[in-house]
N, C-alpha and C positions, 0 to 999 in steps of 0.2 A: 863297687858296682853301682852304676847309675841306671836307674830304672826309667825307661821311656814312658812319657806321659801319653795316654790315649785320650785325644780330645773328644772322642765320641761324636755326638751330634751337635755339640756346642757351636762349631764353625757354621754349620748349616742354619741353626737358629739365628745366629748373628747375621748371616747373609740375608735371611728372610726379614729380619728387623730393619736392615738397611733398605731393603726394597719397599717395605711398608712406609718407612719414613720418607723415602723418595716420592712415593705415591701421594702421601699427605701433603708434601711440599708442592707437588704438581697441582693438586686440587686448590691449595691456597693461592698459588700464582694465577691459575685460571680464573678463580673467583675475584682476585684483585683486578685482573684485566677487565673482567665483565663489569665490575663496579666502576672502574675508571672510565669506561666507555659508555656506561648507562647515562642517558640524559645529555649526551653530547660530550665529546672529549674536551678537556681543559688542559692547559699547559702543565699545571701542577699534577693533575691526574695522570697525564701521559708520562711525566718524569718519574712519578712514584711507581707506575706500572712498568716502566723500563727498568727501574731499580729492582723491582720484584723479579722480573725476568732474568736479570743478571745474577741476582742472588740464587735463584733457582738453578741456573746453568752452573754456577760455581759448586753448589751442593751436589748437583747431578754428577759432575766430574769427580768430586771427592768420593762420593758413594760408589761410582763405577770402579775407581782405583781400589777401594776397600773390598768390594765384592770380588774383584779379580784376585786380590791377595788371599781372600778366604777360600778360593777354589783350589789352592795348593794343598798338598798332603799335610804339611806342617806350616800353617799360616803364621806369619810374623805378628808380633804384638803391634797394635796401632801406636803410632807415634803421638806424642803430646801435641805437636804442631798440627797434625792431621785432625785429631779430635777437637782441638780448639777451633780450627777453621770451620769444621762441620757444625759445631755448636753455634758459633757466631753467625754463620749463614742461616741456620734454622731460626734463631732468635730474631735476626734482622728481617727475615722474610715475614715472620709473624707480626713484627712491629709495623712493617710497611703495609701489610694487608689490613691490619687494624686501623692504621691511619687513613686508609681509603674509605673505610666504613664510617668513621667518625666525621 
């Protein structure tokens, strides 16, 4: 006899965590753009700002895929590739935003 696992509210909590992380990334990208454009745009500032925007869009796409997967009754386990990509986007966005401040 195999007993079915009841996921309870865990998928909903995970979905909300993905949304919070997406919101934090959005704030970081917006602040990076504001910093890059403050005092006049420079070539390096615009390039880093564009990179921040691309990383944010990449993370947004990954988060959207995961949020949609979590909406199913039996959500699949996140793949290592998906988790690694999301982690790298998050860390790279933070590094780019920090580089603009320094």
